[in-house]
N, C-alpha and C positions, 0 to 999 in steps of 0.2 A: 191783827197780824195773822191769826189763824184763818180768818175769813178770807183775807187776801191770798193766802197760800192755797186754800181750797178752790177759790175762783180761778187761780192760775192753773191748777191741776185740771179742772174741768175744761178750761180753754184749750190746753194742750191735748187732752184726750179727744176733744171734738175735732181738732185738726188732724189727728192721727187716724180717725175713722171716717174718712170721706167715702161717698158712694163710688162704686165702680163706674167706669166709663159707660158701659152699656146701661146701667141703672140711671145714670145722669142723662144720657141721650133719650131714654124712654120717658123720663120725667119731663124733659124739655118738650118732646113731641106731644105729650099729653097736655101740657100747659098751652102750647100753641094752638092745638085743636080746640081746646076748651074756650080760648079767647077769640077764635076766628069769627069774623062777622062777614056774611055774604054781602057783596056789593056788586051789583051789575053782573057781569060775566065771571067775576072772581068767586068761585064756590069752593067749598072745603075739599073737593077732589083734587085741587091744585097742590095740596100738601102730600098727596100720595105719589111716590116715585114709581116709574116704570122699571122694568128689569135693567135697562142700560144705566139709568140714573143710580139705581141701588148698587150695581157693580162698581160704578165710578166712586160712589161714596165709600163703599166697603174698602176699596183699594187706595183711597186718598189720591186719586189721579195717577197712580203708578200701576197701571193694569199689567198683568202678566203678558209676556210676549205672545202675540197672535190673537189675544182676546179683543183688542180694540178693533182689529179688522173684522172679526165676526160681528161685533156690535154694529159697526158701520154698515155692513152688508144687510143685516137684519132690519135696520132702520131705513134703508133705501128702498125696501120692497114697496111696491105700490099699495099693498094692503096695510102697511105700517103708517102711511100718510093719510090723515083724516082731514077732510075739509071741515071748516068751521060750520057750526049749525047756525042757520039764520034765525033771527029773533023776531 
């Protein structure tokens, strides 16, 4: 009986002390990078976000007013468009 109560207490304490969202996101990113296998043109650099992707992730799709226009203009510049490398 005492053992069952102790195990229940440990279980409840474990649920109450979960990692923060940023810690969990960092752990997931590290796990994905560690398990990534390069295949053909899919290299590890695909996991890195550019500035526009990072802003969209940070704001969960709800960008502050005017920010989306700035991102679109920046990404439409000819220097922002890269031709694929030939292999």
